[in-house]
DRENDO-1510 file (C-alpha; in Angstrom, 1 decimal, always signed):
<recs>
REC; n; res; u; v; w
REC; 1; THR; +29.4; -37.0; -119.0 .
REC; 2; THR; +25.6; -37.3; -118.7 .
REC; 3; ALA; +24.0; -40.6; -117.8 .
REC; 4; HIS; +20.9; -41.6; -119.8 .
REC; 5; VAL; +18.7; -44.5; -118.5 .
REC; 6; PHE; +16.8; -46.8; -120.9 .
REC; 7; ARG; +14.9; -50.0; -120.4 .
REC; 8; VAL; +16.2; -52.3; -123.1 .
REC; 9; TRP; +15.6; -55.7; -124.6 .
REC; 10; ILE; +18.8; -57.5; -124.9 .
REC; 11; ALA; +19.4; -59.2; -128.2 .
REC; 12; ASP; +21.5; -62.0; -126.6 .
REC; 13; THR; +20.8; -64.9; -128.9 .
REC; 14; PRO; +21.2; -65.3; -132.7 .
REC; 15; GLN; +17.4; -65.5; -132.9 .
REC; 16; ARG; +16.8; -62.3; -130.9 .
REC; 17; GLN; +19.5; -60.5; -132.9 .
REC; 18; SER; +17.9; -61.6; -136.2 .
REC; 19; GLN; +14.4; -60.4; -135.1 .
REC; 20; GLY; +15.6; -57.2; -133.4 .
REC; 21; LEU; +12.7; -54.8; -133.2 .
REC; 22; MET; +10.8; -56.2; -136.2 .
REC; 23; PHE; +7.0; -56.0; -135.8 .
REC; 24; VAL; +7.2; -53.6; -132.9 .
REC; 25; ARG; +4.6; -50.9; -133.6 .
REC; 26; ASP; +5.5; -48.4; -130.8 .
REC; 27; LEU; +8.7; -47.7; -129.0 .
REC; 28; PRO; +8.5; -45.4; -125.9 .
REC; 29; ALA; +11.2; -42.8; -125.5 .
REC; 30; ASP; +12.9; -44.6; -122.6 .
REC; 31; GLU; +13.0; -48.0; -124.3 .
REC; 32; GLY; +15.2; -49.7; -126.9 .
REC; 33; MET; +17.2; -52.8; -127.9 .
REC; 34; LEU; +20.8; -53.5; -127.2 .
REC; 35; PHE; +22.8; -55.8; -129.5 .
REC; 36; HIS; +26.2; -56.8; -128.2 .
REC; 37; ASP; +28.9; -59.4; -128.7 .
REC; 38; ARG; +32.0; -60.6; -126.7 .
REC; 39; GLN; +34.3; -59.3; -129.4 .
REC; 40; SER; +34.1; -56.1; -131.3 .
REC; 41; ARG; +32.9; -56.5; -134.8 .
REC; 42; ILE; +31.3; -54.6; -137.7 .
REC; 43; TRP; +27.5; -54.7; -137.2 .
REC; 44; GLY; +25.2; -54.6; -140.2 .
REC; 45; MET; +21.6; -53.6; -139.3 .
REC; 46; TRP; +18.6; -53.2; -141.5 .
REC; 47; MET; +14.9; -52.2; -141.0 .
REC; 48; LYS; +13.1; -55.2; -142.6 .
REC; 49; ASN; +9.7; -55.5; -141.0 .
REC; 50; THR; +10.6; -52.7; -138.6 .
REC; 51; PHE; +7.7; -50.2; -138.3 .
REC; 52; VAL; +9.3; -47.7; -136.0 .
REC; 53; PRO; +12.1; -45.3; -137.3 .
REC; 54; LEU; +15.2; -45.7; -135.1 .
REC; 55; ASP; +18.4; -44.1; -134.0 .
REC; 56; MET; +21.3; -46.6; -134.0 .
REC; 57; LEU; +24.1; -45.8; -131.6 .
REC; 58; PHE; +27.4; -47.7; -132.3 .
REC; 59; ILE; +29.3; -48.3; -129.0 .
REC; 60; ASP; +33.0; -49.2; -128.7 .
REC; 61; ALA; +34.6; -51.6; -126.2 .
REC; 62; ARG; +35.1; -48.7; -123.8 .
REC; 63; GLY; +31.4; -48.0; -123.7 .
REC; 64; ARG; +31.6; -44.8; -125.8 .
REC; 65; VAL; +29.3; -43.9; -128.6 .
REC; 66; VAL; +31.4; -43.6; -131.7 .
REC; 67; ALA; +28.7; -43.2; -134.3 .
REC; 68; ILE; +25.0; -42.5; -134.6 .
REC; 69; ILE; +22.8; -43.2; -137.5 .
REC; 70; GLU; +19.7; -41.1; -136.9 .
REC; 71; ARG; +16.1; -41.7; -138.1 .
REC; 72; THR; +16.4; -44.9; -140.0 .
REC; 73; VAL; +13.7; -45.6; -142.6 .
REC; 74; PRO; +11.1; -48.2; -141.6 .
REC; 75; HIS; +11.1; -51.3; -143.8 .
REC; 76; SER; +14.3; -50.4; -145.6 .
REC; 77; LEU; +16.6; -53.2; -146.7 .
REC; 78; GLN; +19.6; -50.9; -146.9 .
REC; 79; THR; +22.3; -52.1; -144.4 .
REC; 80; GLN; +23.2; -49.5; -141.7 .
REC; 81; SER; +26.7; -49.9; -140.3 .
REC; 82; HIS; +29.7; -48.2; -138.9 .
REC; 83; PRO; +33.0; -49.0; -140.8 .
REC; 84; LYS; +34.9; -49.9; -137.7 .
REC; 85; PRO; +34.3; -52.8; -135.3 .
REC; 86; VAL; +32.2; -51.9; -132.3 .
REC; 87; LYS; +31.1; -53.9; -129.2 .
REC; 88; ALA; +27.4; -53.0; -129.3 .
REC; 89; VAL; +24.6; -51.2; -131.0 .
REC; 90; LEU; +21.8; -49.5; -129.1 .
REC; 91; GLU; +18.6; -48.9; -131.0 .
REC; 92; LEU; +16.3; -46.1; -129.7 .
REC; 93; ARG; +13.2; -44.4; -131.0 .
REC; 94; ALA; +14.1; -42.0; -133.8 .
REC; 95; GLY; +15.1; -38.6; -132.5 .
REC; 96; GLU; +16.0; -39.7; -129.0 .
REC; 97; ALA; +19.8; -39.3; -129.5 .
REC; 98; ALA; +19.4; -35.6; -130.6 .
REC; 99; ARG; +16.7; -34.9; -128.0 .
REC; 100; ARG; +18.9; -36.1; -125.2 .
REC; 101; GLY; +22.1; -34.5; -126.6 .
REC; 102; ILE; +23.8; -37.9; -127.1 .
REC; 103; ARG; +26.8; -37.5; -129.5 .
</recs>
């Protein structure tokens, strides 16, 4: 396995989870936002008021990426989710998952 290092904001309160990366105008390649919960659950994410296209990495309780939604559309109200419960979602700048070979 290859390690990838990112500086991330932690969405650790309901308010931070609700805001996410809304209104962020630029996201450097090595930064992102991590949404996590104590229990695995189905996460529904959207791009309302989000200006930067994102890759969303869905991470299971073992810390493994189980799904990636690449290049989400800014301002879209379409819910992005993985059908199975996961522990966390890592949002990165669009294209970073492919550029780094994360699968």
